[in-house]
C-alpha positions as CSV (number, residue, x, y, z in Angstrom):
1,X,23.4,-45.8,-26.6
2,X,22.2,-42.7,-27.3
3,X,19.7,-40.4,-24.6
4,X,18.1,-37.4,-25.8
5,X,18.2,-34.3,-23.2
6,X,15.8,-30.9,-23.6
7,X,19.2,-28.9,-23.7
8,X,21.7,-31.5,-24.8
9,X,23.1,-34.7,-26.3
10,X,24.4,-37.1,-23.4
11,X,26.1,-40.3,-25.5
12,X,27.7,-43.2,-23.1
13,X,30.3,-45.6,-24.0
14,X,31.1,-48.4,-21.6
15,X,34.6,-49.3,-21.6
16,X,35.9,-52.9,-21.0
17,X,38.9,-53.4,-22.4
18,X,39.6,-56.8,-20.3
19,X,36.0,-57.2,-19.1
20,X,34.3,-56.6,-15.9
21,X,36.7,-57.3,-12.7
22,X,39.8,-57.0,-14.2
23,X,42.4,-54.6,-13.9
24,X,42.7,-51.2,-16.3
25,X,45.9,-49.8,-16.8
26,X,46.4,-46.3,-15.4
27,X,47.1,-43.7,-16.0
28,X,43.6,-42.5,-17.6
29,X,43.3,-39.6,-19.2
30,X,40.2,-37.4,-19.2
31,X,39.8,-34.7,-21.8
32,X,37.4,-31.4,-21.9
33,X,35.9,-31.2,-25.1
34,X,38.4,-28.7,-26.5
35,X,40.6,-31.0,-25.6
36,X,43.1,-28.3,-23.8
37,X,42.0,-29.5,-19.8
38,X,43.2,-33.0,-19.0
39,X,42.4,-34.6,-15.9
40,X,44.8,-37.9,-15.4
41,X,43.8,-40.7,-12.8
42,X,46.4,-43.2,-11.2
43,X,45.9,-46.0,-9.2
44,X,49.5,-47.8,-8.5
45,X,50.1,-50.5,-5.6
46,X,51.3,-49.0,-2.7
47,X,50.9,-45.4,-3.7
48,X,46.7,-45.1,-3.6
49,X,44.6,-42.8,-5.5
50,X,46.2,-40.0,-7.1
51,X,45.7,-37.3,-9.8
52,X,47.5,-34.5,-11.9
53,X,45.9,-32.0,-14.3
54,X,47.2,-30.5,-17.7
55,X,46.4,-28.2,-19.6
56,X,48.2,-28.4,-23.3
57,X,51.7,-28.8,-22.5
58,X,51.6,-27.6,-19.2
59,X,51.2,-29.6,-15.8
60,X,49.3,-27.8,-13.5
61,X,49.0,-30.2,-10.5
62,X,51.6,-32.4,-10.1
63,X,50.8,-36.2,-8.8
64,X,48.2,-35.2,-5.9
65,X,46.6,-37.4,-3.9
66,X,42.9,-37.9,-2.8
67,X,42.2,-39.9,0.7
68,X,39.5,-40.9,2.7
69,X,39.1,-41.5,6.3
70,X,36.8,-43.4,8.1
71,X,36.5,-45.9,11.0
72,X,34.3,-47.9,9.1
73,X,36.0,-48.8,6.3
74,X,39.5,-48.9,5.4
75,X,40.1,-46.6,2.1
76,X,43.9,-47.0,2.6
77,X,44.5,-50.1,0.6
78,X,45.9,-50.7,-3.0
79,X,42.8,-50.0,-5.4
80,X,42.1,-51.7,-8.7
81,X,40.2,-50.2,-11.4
82,X,37.5,-52.6,-11.9
83,X,34.9,-50.9,-14.7
84,X,35.1,-47.4,-16.2
85,X,32.2,-45.6,-18.2
86,X,33.0,-42.2,-20.4
87,X,29.5,-39.8,-20.9
88,X,30.1,-37.0,-23.3
89,X,27.3,-34.5,-22.5
90,X,26.8,-31.4,-25.3
91,X,24.2,-28.9,-24.0
92,X,23.1,-26.0,-22.7
93,X,20.2,-24.4,-19.6
94,X,18.5,-21.6,-19.8
95,X,17.7,-19.2,-17.0
96,X,15.9,-16.0,-16.5
97,X,18.2,-15.6,-13.0
98,X,21.6,-15.9,-14.2
99,X,24.3,-13.7,-15.8
100,X,24.1,-15.5,-18.9
101,X,20.5,-16.1,-20.1
102,X,21.8,-19.3,-22.0
103,X,24.6,-21.2,-20.4
104,X,26.6,-24.1,-21.9
105,X,26.9,-27.2,-20.3
106,X,29.3,-29.6,-22.4
107,X,31.6,-31.8,-20.6
108,X,33.7,-35.5,-21.0
109,X,32.5,-37.9,-17.7
110,X,34.4,-40.7,-16.7
111,X,32.8,-42.9,-14.3
112,X,35.3,-44.9,-12.2
113,X,34.7,-48.2,-10.3
114,X,37.5,-49.0,-7.8
115,X,37.9,-51.9,-5.7
116,X,40.7,-52.9,-2.7
117,X,40.7,-55.7,-0.3
118,X,39.3,-53.4,2.2
119,X,37.0,-51.2,0.1
120,X,35.0,-50.2,-3.0
121,X,34.9,-46.6,-4.4
122,X,33.8,-45.1,-7.5
123,X,35.4,-41.8,-8.7
124,X,33.2,-39.5,-11.1
125,X,35.9,-36.9,-12.9
126,X,34.4,-34.3,-15.1
127,X,36.4,-32.6,-17.9
128,X,35.1,-28.9,-19.3
129,X,36.5,-26.4,-21.0
130,X,36.2,-24.5,-18.0
131,X,37.8,-26.7,-15.8
132,X,37.6,-29.9,-14.1
133,X,35.9,-31.5,-11.1
134,X,35.7,-34.9,-9.3
135,X,33.5,-36.3,-7.2
136,X,33.4,-39.7,-5.1
137,X,30.8,-42.0,-4.0
138,X,31.0,-45.0,-1.8
139,X,28.3,-47.8,-2.4
140,X,26.9,-50.2,0.1
141,X,29.3,-52.6,0.8
142,X,30.4,-55.0,4.1
143,X,26.9,-55.0,5.1
144,X,27.0,-51.1,5.9
145,X,23.9,-49.3,5.7
146,X,25.9,-46.0,6.6
147,X,29.3,-44.6,6.9
148,X,30.6,-41.8,9.3
149,X,33.9,-40.4,7.5
150,X,35.9,-38.8,9.4
151,X,38.0,-36.8,7.1
152,X,38.6,-36.1,3.2
153,X,41.9,-35.1,2.4
154,X,43.4,-34.1,-1.1
155,X,46.7,-32.8,-1.8
156,X,46.6,-30.2,-4.8
157,X,50.4,-30.6,-5.7
158,X,52.3,-27.8,-7.3
159,X,55.8,-27.4,-8.5
160,X,56.3,-23.6,-7.5
161,X,55.0,-21.9,-4.4
162,X,52.6,-19.7,-6.3
163,X,51.1,-16.7,-4.7
164,X,47.4,-17.4,-3.6
165,X,44.5,-14.8,-2.5
166,X,43.1,-15.8,0.9
167,X,40.9,-14.9,3.8
168,X,43.6,-14.0,6.6
169,X,43.6,-15.2,10.3
170,X,41.6,-13.0,12.6
171,X,41.2,-12.5,16.1
172,X,41.2,-15.9,18.1
173,X,42.5,-17.8,15.2
174,X,38.8,-17.3,13.2
175,X,38.4,-17.0,9.5
176,X,35.6,-15.8,8.2
177,X,33.7,-15.8,4.6
178,X,33.0,-11.8,5.0
179,X,37.0,-11.1,5.8
180,X,39.7,-9.1,3.8
181,X,41.5,-10.7,1.3
182,X,45.2,-11.4,1.5
183,X,47.9,-12.2,-1.2
184,X,50.2,-15.2,0.3
185,X,52.6,-17.9,-0.9
186,X,50.5,-21.0,-0.9
187,X,53.3,-22.2,1.6
188,X,51.8,-19.6,4.1
189,X,48.2,-20.2,3.2
190,X,46.6,-20.4,6.9
191,X,43.9,-23.1,8.1
192,X,40.3,-22.7,7.1
193,X,41.0,-20.8,4.0
194,X,37.6,-19.8,2.1
195,X,36.5,-21.4,-1.3
196,X,37.1,-20.4,-3.9
197,X,40.7,-20.0,-3.7
198,X,42.2,-18.1,-6.5
199,X,46.2,-19.1,-7.4
200,X,48.2,-17.2,-9.5
201,X,49.3,-19.4,-11.6
202,X,51.0,-17.1,-14.2
203,X,50.2,-14.1,-16.4
204,X,48.2,-16.3,-18.8
205,X,46.6,-18.7,-16.6
206,X,44.9,-18.6,-13.2
207,X,43.4,-21.3,-10.9
208,X,40.6,-21.5,-8.7
209,X,40.1,-24.4,-6.3
210,X,36.2,-24.7,-5.4
211,X,33.2,-26.4,-4.4
212,X,29.9,-27.4,-6.1
213,X,26.9,-28.8,-5.0
214,X,27.4,-28.8,-1.1
215,X,23.8,-29.4,0.1
216,X,24.2,-32.3,3.0
217,X,27.6,-32.3,4.0
218,X,30.7,-30.7,5.9
219,X,32.0,-27.6,3.9
220,X,35.9,-27.7,2.5
221,X,38.4,-25.5,3.6
222,X,42.4,-25.0,2.5
223,X,45.3,-25.0,4.0
224,X,49.0,-25.2,3.2
225,X,49.9,-29.4,3.6
226,X,52.3,-29.9,6.6
227,X,53.6,-33.1,5.2
228,X,53.7,-31.7,1.7
229,X,55.6,-28.8,0.5
230,X,54.5,-26.8,-2.2
231,X,50.7,-28.5,-1.8
232,X,47.3,-26.8,-0.7
233,X,45.5,-29.6,1.4
234,X,41.6,-29.4,1.3
235,X,39.8,-30.6,4.2
236,X,36.2,-31.2,6.1
237,X,35.2,-28.4,8.6
238,X,33.7,-30.2,11.2
239,X,32.7,-27.6,13.4
240,X,30.4,-24.5,12.6
241,X,31.4,-21.2,11.7
242,X,29.4,-18.2,13.0
243,X,29.2,-14.7,12.4
244,X,31.8,-12.4,14.1
245,X,28.7,-10.4,14.8
246,X,26.6,-13.0,16.5
247,X,26.3,-13.1,20.2
248,X,27.1,-17.0,20.6
249,X,31.0,-17.5,20.0
250,X,32.3,-20.0,17.2
251,X,35.6,-20.8,15.8
252,X,36.9,-22.8,13.0
253,X,39.0,-26.0,14.2
254,X,42.8,-25.1,15.3
255,X,43.4,-28.7,14.2
256,X,42.1,-31.6,12.5
257,X,38.7,-33.2,14.4
258,X,39.2,-36.8,15.5
259,X,35.2,-37.3,15.3
260,X,33.2,-37.7,12.2
261,X,32.6,-34.7,10.0
262,X,30.2,-36.8,7.9
263,X,27.6,-39.6,8.4
264,X,25.9,-40.4,5.7
265,X,23.4,-43.6,4.3
266,X,24.7,-44.9,1.8
267,X,25.5,-45.1,-1.1
268,X,26.3,-41.4,-1.2
269,X,28.2,-38.8,-3.4
270,X,29.8,-36.2,-2.3
271,X,30.1,-32.7,-3.5
272,X,32.3,-31.7,-6.7
273,X,35.7,-30.8,-5.7
274,X,36.7,-28.1,-8.5
275,X,39.7,-27.1,-10.4
276,X,38.6,-23.7,-12.3
277,X,40.6,-22.8,-15.2
278,X,40.8,-19.2,-17.0
279,X,43.6,-17.7,-19.1
280,X,43.1,-14.5,-17.0
281,X,40.8,-13.3,-14.3
282,X,38.1,-12.1,-16.6
283,X,38.2,-15.5,-18.6
284,X,37.7,-17.3,-15.0
285,X,35.1,-14.7,-13.9
286,X,32.8,-15.2,-17.3
287,X,33.0,-18.7,-16.7
288,X,32.1,-19.2,-13.1
289,X,28.7,-20.7,-14.5
290,X,31.0,-23.8,-14.0
291,X,29.9,-24.4,-10.5
292,X,26.0,-24.4,-11.1
293,X,26.4,-26.5,-13.9
294,X,27.8,-29.2,-11.2
295,X,24.2,-28.7,-9.7
296,X,21.0,-30.8,-10.7
297,X,18.5,-28.7,-12.9
298,X,15.9,-26.7,-11.3
299,X,13.3,-28.9,-9.1
300,X,10.8,-26.5,-9.2
301,X,8.4,-27.0,-12.3
302,X,6.9,-23.3,-12.6
303,X,9.5,-20.8,-11.7
304,X,7.9,-17.9,-13.2
305,X,6.9,-16.7,-9.5
306,X,10.8,-16.0,-8.7
307,X,11.1,-12.5,-8.9
308,X,14.6,-10.6,-9.1
309,X,14.7,-7.0,-8.9
310,X,15.6,-4.3,-7.0
311,X,15.6,-3.8,-2.9
312,X,15.0,-1.0,-0.5
313,X,15.7,-1.2,3.6
314,X,13.0,0.7,5.4
315,X,14.7,1.3,8.3
316,X,12.3,3.3,10.5
317,X,10.0,0.2,11.4
318,X,7.1,2.3,11.2
319,X,3.7,2.5,9.2
320,X,4.3,5.6,7.7
321,X,7.6,4.3,6.8
322,X,6.7,1.4,5.4
323,X,3.7,2.9,3.2
324,X,6.3,5.5,2.1
325,X,9.1,2.9,1.1
326,X,6.0,1.2,-1.1
327,X,5.6,4.3,-2.7
328,X,9.4,5.1,-3.7
329,X,10.1,1.4,-4.9
330,X,7.2,2.0,-7.1
331,X,8.1,4.9,-8.7
332,X,11.8,4.2,-9.2
333,X,11.3,0.7,-11.0
334,X,12.6,-1.3,-7.8
335,X,10.7,-4.6,-6.7
336,X,11.0,-5.1,-3.0
337,X,10.6,-3.4,0.3
338,X,12.7,-5.2,3.0
339,X,11.9,-5.0,7.0
340,X,15.1,-5.7,8.5
341,X,16.0,-7.0,12.2
342,X,13.7,-5.3,15.1
343,X,9.9,-6.0,14.0
344,X,9.6,-9.2,16.2
345,X,11.9,-7.9,18.7
346,X,15.7,-8.5,20.1
347,X,16.6,-10.6,16.9
348,X,19.4,-11.9,19.4
349,X,17.4,-13.2,22.3
350,X,16.1,-16.7,21.7
351,X,12.7,-15.9,23.5
352,X,11.9,-13.5,20.3
353,X,9.0,-14.8,18.7
354,X,8.7,-14.3,15.0
355,X,5.2,-14.8,14.7
356,X,4.4,-12.3,16.4
357,X,4.9,-8.5,15.3
358,X,6.5,-6.8,18.6
359,X,9.0,-4.2,17.8
360,X,12.5,-4.1,19.2
361,X,12.3,-0.9,20.9
362,X,15.5,-0.2,20.5
363,X,15.2,0.0,16.9
364,X,11.8,1.5,16.4
365,X,8.8,2.8,18.7
366,X,6.2,2.2,15.8
367,X,3.4,2.0,15.5
368,X,3.9,-0.9,12.7
369,X,1.2,-2.4,10.7
370,X,2.8,-5.2,8.5
371,X,-0.4,-6.5,7.1
372,X,-1.6,-3.0,5.7
373,X,1.4,-2.3,4.6
374,X,2.0,-5.8,2.6
375,X,-1.9,-5.1,1.5
376,X,-0.7,-1.7,0.3
377,X,2.4,-3.0,-1.5
378,X,0.4,-5.5,-3.1
379,X,-1.8,-3.1,-5.0
380,X,1.1,-1.2,-6.3
381,X,2.9,-4.0,-7.6
382,X,5.5,-4.4,-5.0
383,X,6.5,-7.0,-2.8
384,X,7.7,-7.5,0.8
385,X,10.7,-9.2,2.5
386,X,11.4,-9.9,6.0
387,X,14.9,-10.4,8.2
388,X,14.6,-13.5,10.5
389,X,17.3,-14.5,12.7
390,X,18.8,-18.0,12.5
391,X,17.6,-18.5,15.9
392,X,13.8,-17.9,15.4
393,X,14.0,-19.9,11.8
394,X,15.9,-23.2,13.6
395,X,13.1,-22.9,16.2
396,X,9.7,-22.0,13.9
397,X,10.2,-22.1,10.4
398,X,7.3,-24.4,10.0
399,X,4.8,-21.9,11.8
400,X,6.9,-18.8,10.1
401,X,6.3,-20.0,6.3
402,X,2.2,-20.3,6.4
403,X,2.0,-17.5,8.5
404,X,3.8,-15.2,6.5
405,X,2.2,-16.8,3.0
406,X,-1.1,-15.0,5.2
407,X,0.5,-11.9,5.8
408,X,1.4,-11.7,1.7
409,X,5.3,-11.7,2.3
410,X,7.2,-12.9,-0.6
411,X,10.6,-13.4,0.7
412,X,12.8,-14.1,3.9
413,X,16.5,-12.9,4.3
414,X,17.8,-15.8,6.7
415,X,20.1,-14.1,9.2
416,X,23.0,-15.0,10.9
417,X,23.1,-18.7,9.7
418,X,25.5,-21.4,11.1
419,X,27.7,-22.6,8.7
420,X,30.4,-25.4,8.2
421,X,29.1,-28.5,9.5
422,X,27.2,-31.0,8.1
423,X,23.9,-30.2,10.3
424,X,24.2,-26.8,9.8
425,X,25.0,-27.4,5.9
426,X,21.5,-29.9,5.7
427,X,19.2,-27.8,7.6
428,X,19.8,-24.5,5.7
429,X,19.3,-26.1,2.2
430,X,16.4,-27.9,3.5
431,X,15.0,-24.7,4.5
432,X,15.5,-22.9,1.7
433,X,13.4,-26.2,-0.5
434,X,10.3,-25.4,2.0
435,X,10.4,-21.6,1.5
436,X,10.2,-22.7,-2.2
437,X,7.1,-24.8,-1.5
438,X,5.5,-21.9,-0.1
439,X,6.6,-19.4,-3.0
440,X,8.8,-17.0,-1.2
441,X,12.5,-16.1,-2.5
442,X,15.5,-16.3,-0.1
443,X,18.8,-14.3,0.6
444,X,21.1,-15.8,3.1
445,X,23.2,-13.5,5.1
446,X,26.4,-13.8,7.2
447,X,28.8,-16.4,6.2
448,X,27.6,-18.9,3.5
449,X,29.1,-19.2,0.2
450,X,27.0,-20.5,-2.7
451,X,27.8,-23.5,-4.5
452,X,25.5,-23.6,-7.4
453,X,22.1,-24.7,-5.2
454,X,20.7,-22.1,-6.5
455,X,20.3,-23.7,-10.1
456,X,18.3,-26.2,-8.5
457,X,16.2,-24.0,-6.1
458,X,16.2,-20.6,-7.8
459,X,14.1,-19.0,-5.1
460,X,17.8,-18.9,-3.8
461,X,18.1,-15.7,-5.1
462,X,21.5,-14.5,-3.4
463,X,23.8,-14.7,-0.2
464,X,25.8,-12.8,1.2
465,X,29.5,-14.2,2.2
466,X,30.8,-11.1,1.1
467,X,32.3,-7.9,3.0
468,X,30.0,-5.5,1.5
469,X,29.3,-1.9,1.5
470,X,27.9,-2.3,4.7
471,X,31.4,-3.0,6.4
472,X,32.7,-0.1,4.2
473,X,35.0,-1.4,2.1
474,X,37.7,0.4,-0.5
475,X,37.6,0.0,-4.2
476,X,40.5,-2.0,-3.6
477,X,39.1,-4.3,-1.5
478,X,35.9,-4.8,-4.0
479,X,38.3,-5.2,-7.0
480,X,39.3,-8.2,-5.1
481,X,36.0,-9.5,-4.4
482,X,35.2,-9.2,-8.0
483,X,37.6,-12.0,-9.0
484,X,37.4,-14.1,-5.9
485,X,34.3,-14.4,-4.4
486,X,32.3,-13.6,-7.3
487,X,33.8,-17.1,-9.2
488,X,31.3,-18.5,-6.7
489,X,28.2,-16.9,-7.6
490,X,25.8,-13.7,-6.5
491,X,26.9,-11.9,-3.6
492,X,24.6,-9.5,-1.7
493,X,27.1,-6.3,-1.6
494,X,24.4,-3.8,0.0
495,X,25.1,-0.7,-1.5
496,X,24.8,2.7,0.0
497,X,24.6,6.0,-1.9
498,X,24.5,8.9,0.5
499,X,25.9,7.4,4.0
500,X,29.2,9.0,4.4
501,X,31.2,5.6,4.2
502,X,30.8,6.2,0.3
503,X,33.7,8.6,0.4
504,X,36.3,6.9,2.3
505,X,35.3,3.6,0.1
506,X,35.6,5.4,-3.1
507,X,32.9,7.1,-4.9
508,X,29.5,7.8,-5.9
509,X,30.3,6.5,-9.4
510,X,31.7,3.8,-8.0
511,X,28.3,3.2,-6.1
512,X,26.7,3.0,-9.6
513,X,29.2,0.8,-11.2
514,X,28.8,-2.2,-8.6
515,X,25.4,-2.8,-9.6
516,X,27.0,-3.9,-12.6
517,X,30.2,-5.1,-11.2
518,X,28.6,-7.3,-8.2
519,X,26.5,-9.5,-9.5
520,X,23.0,-10.2,-7.5
521,X,19.6,-11.1,-8.7
522,X,18.6,-8.9,-5.6
523,X,20.4,-5.7,-5.4
524,X,19.9,-3.6,-2.0
525,X,20.1,-0.3,-3.3
526,X,20.3,2.8,-0.9
527,X,21.2,0.6,2.4
528,X,21.3,3.1,4.6
529,X,19.4,5.9,3.1
530,X,15.5,7.2,4.0
531,X,12.9,7.6,1.3
532,X,11.6,11.3,0.6
533,X,8.4,12.1,3.4
534,X,9.4,9.2,6.0
535,X,9.4,9.1,9.4
536,X,12.6,10.7,11.1
537,X,14.7,8.5,12.8
538,X,16.0,9.4,16.2
539,X,17.7,6.1,17.5
540,X,20.9,6.1,15.6
541,X,21.5,2.6,15.2
542,X,21.7,2.2,11.3
543,X,24.4,5.2,11.7
544,X,24.7,8.0,9.3
545,X,20.9,8.0,7.8
546,X,20.3,10.6,5.1
547,X,17.1,11.3,3.1
548,X,17.3,9.9,-0.9
549,X,17.4,13.0,-3.1
550,X,17.0,13.8,-6.5
551,X,20.2,13.5,-8.3
552,X,19.6,13.0,-11.7
553,X,22.4,10.2,-12.1
554,X,19.8,7.8,-9.7
555,X,18.3,7.3,-13.1
556,X,20.9,4.8,-13.5
557,X,19.9,2.8,-10.3
558,X,15.9,3.2,-11.5
559,X,17.0,1.6,-15.0
560,X,20.1,-1.0,-14.4
561,X,18.4,-4.7,-14.4
562,X,19.7,-7.5,-11.6
563,X,19.6,-10.5,-14.1
564,X,21.6,-10.6,-17.5
565,X,21.5,-12.1,-21.0
566,X,25.0,-11.6,-21.6
567,X,28.6,-10.8,-19.7
568,X,31.8,-9.8,-20.7
569,X,34.9,-8.5,-18.8
570,X,36.5,-5.8,-20.6
571,X,39.1,-5.1,-18.1
572,X,40.6,-7.2,-15.1
573,X,43.5,-6.8,-13.2
574,X,42.8,-8.2,-9.3
575,X,43.1,-5.2,-7.0
576,X,43.8,-2.7,-9.6
577,X,41.1,-2.3,-12.5
578,X,37.9,-3.8,-12.8
579,X,35.2,-3.3,-16.1
580,X,32.2,-5.2,-17.1
581,X,29.8,-5.0,-19.7
582,X,26.5,-6.7,-19.3
583,X,23.6,-7.1,-21.9
584,X,19.5,-6.9,-20.8
585,X,17.7,-7.5,-24.1
586,X,18.8,-4.7,-26.4
587,X,20.3,-2.3,-23.9
588,X,23.8,-2.8,-22.4
589,X,25.4,-1.5,-19.1
590,X,29.0,-1.2,-18.3
591,X,30.6,-0.8,-14.6
592,X,34.0,-0.2,-14.1
593,X,36.0,0.3,-10.4
594,X,39.8,2.0,-10.3
595,X,41.8,0.9,-7.0
596,X,44.5,3.2,-5.5
597,X,46.3,4.8,-8.7
598,X,44.9,7.0,-11.2
599,X,44.6,5.3,-14.7
600,X,43.4,6.0,-18.2
601,X,41.2,3.5,-19.4
602,X,40.2,3.0,-23.0
603,X,36.8,1.5,-24.1
604,X,36.4,-0.8,-26.7
605,X,32.7,-1.6,-28.1
606,X,33.7,-4.3,-30.6
607,X,31.1,-6.6,-28.6
608,X,28.1,-4.3,-29.5
609,X,26.0,-5.3,-32.6
610,X,27.4,-4.6,-35.8
611,X,24.8,-2.5,-37.2
612,X,23.5,-0.5,-34.5
613,X,24.6,2.8,-33.2
614,X,23.3,3.5,-29.6
615,X,23.3,6.7,-27.4
616,X,25.1,6.5,-24.1
617,X,25.1,7.8,-21.2
618,X,28.4,7.8,-19.3
619,X,28.6,8.8,-15.5
620,X,31.9,9.7,-13.7
621,X,33.3,11.6,-10.8
622,X,33.6,15.1,-11.3
623,X,34.1,17.5,-7.8
624,X,33.0,20.5,-10.7
625,X,29.2,19.3,-10.5
626,X,27.3,20.8,-8.1
627,X,25.2,18.3,-6.3
628,X,25.6,16.3,-3.4
629,X,27.2,13.1,-4.9
630,X,29.4,14.9,-7.5
631,X,28.8,12.9,-10.3
632,X,29.0,14.0,-14.1
633,X,26.6,12.5,-16.9
634,X,27.7,13.3,-20.9
635,X,25.7,11.9,-23.6
636,X,27.7,9.9,-26.4
637,X,26.6,8.0,-29.4
638,X,28.2,4.9,-29.9
639,X,28.7,2.0,-32.3
640,X,31.1,-1.3,-32.6
641,X,34.1,0.6,-34.3
642,X,33.9,3.8,-31.4
643,X,36.7,3.8,-28.8
644,X,36.1,5.9,-25.4
645,X,39.1,6.9,-23.3
646,X,38.1,7.7,-19.5
647,X,40.4,9.6,-17.3
648,X,40.4,7.9,-14.1
649,X,41.6,9.4,-10.5
650,X,42.3,6.5,-7.4
651,X,39.2,4.8,-6.0
652,X,36.8,6.6,-8.3
653,X,34.5,4.6,-11.0
654,X,32.0,4.8,-14.0
655,X,29.1,3.8,-14.8
656,X,27.6,3.3,-18.8
657,X,24.0,3.0,-20.1
658,X,23.7,2.2,-24.2
659,X,20.5,1.9,-25.7
660,X,19.7,1.5,-29.1
661,X,19.0,4.3,-31.3
662,X,16.1,3.7,-33.3
663,X,16.6,4.6,-37.5
């Protein structure tokens, strides 16, 4: 039977070697389209459900166990396979909002029906060239209409004590999606490690464990398996993880909870458990669309109203400041003005009311006429975003959305969202759906990390879950982030420029480069900076605030897009060097970041069109340049045969824009 879809072909083949209800022999192999990646499923009496992962002649994962814990259904019995159905999909999908405009989506899928004397379980396995994934479905059984799941344990067993890149423990045993990364042995992996988890398998093979399509479920985390040497254990987080900056304390569990972590109506399918596989760091990053491929296609029939772009945070919270910010955004090819915390009172006070414009006196003395600013922005073709803390969102979302629509607001930044447990996860994704109904885009802040939901609801343009520039991170940290956190998808890095922390983090050319290196359909620029003609800010709550100048390299910020047609990683060595080239239309943009050692980089432009010459503008750090920012600009003629040598000092960077030369 054949079924034609808009962007692909699906072939269904039902395998019934001995008739439904009979045992199928295991192990069962599911091969990726190119035949390199193989998922091997085994169901043996007395040994439960296990799997191996192979790539060509290597066994990447030794026999690894899947175990579900529930007081309602006993999943520990001896399973037999009662049916197997294969599906092959060849296709692609298109997006205006990604790192690629056309996303390949090719896989072989096997759905395996399992049954024991106590339980029924369906396991769906997908094999992609980019990696492997599996999820489980618990059907209706034994007269049950719902189930409580105490935990889901998957033990990923390796043959050596490989290094992994993990967020470390913080004070009071907390971990955070915005923390620094440490390179540790998998046997030393602390409880609660974030997703994706990068594993240094070998020089020519990298693995990342991840999660996809987390919508109404407790999220995964990882730890060293205390019961299995050389194994990484994934389990469900049943407790909230709240931001370290929030006033309500919260902590990840220090030991496995005995209460149900998931409650679902039957039947239900779990999120996908993902094993990303790449030949190197760059290959893994280029294939990060695998996470979105495991999510449903867009539920928004017409998404033309969803506009990506560059955002300016207006920090004075005054009418005059807002109007001048709109002027600046309109003049510099930016798209949004954002008003952050303080416009409706103290965001941390549960009594603050986001249906009113009531300034926090610590942030601004006003006046602040938001509706006047929004009307002026509309005249100028600029959109307005508002920050709202989750306290108000949780209480007032259904009131806020129609009111914000009336005010002319185009998007909301969700602040200090809670993540981890099922209730927080379900609330957040339902809130994103509701926001789409009112034609508003979303930026989710603090501990949330994406699992591909932006494919289904593309109004979720970006999210944090990253230690961005507002936390004064070094180039080295960013070069770890690029090949760990960015495997999950877009990240709101909050690029700074004139703030003094730039000198601590790296350099001004590095700041230019980050708009290319760290993908986000919403790019916040000038995070701490004030537009010219804006009122002086006297309270200093935003720290070292300087006025945006007229340095010539700011043209790069004006020109750089935030979404792309094509992406190529040119140099990739975690914590050391990262160079990414991205194309929008006919133009290419390149960002390069360097770590703690001086180095020479040679760029090869073989990815350019064969019959074109390009005018390249190269932006590098140079202390001899007599501007505040010390950025040198050079113009070069480049074609696909060109080679360009760039000498980089430690903690420096570079950016390039290439525009075709018309004959």
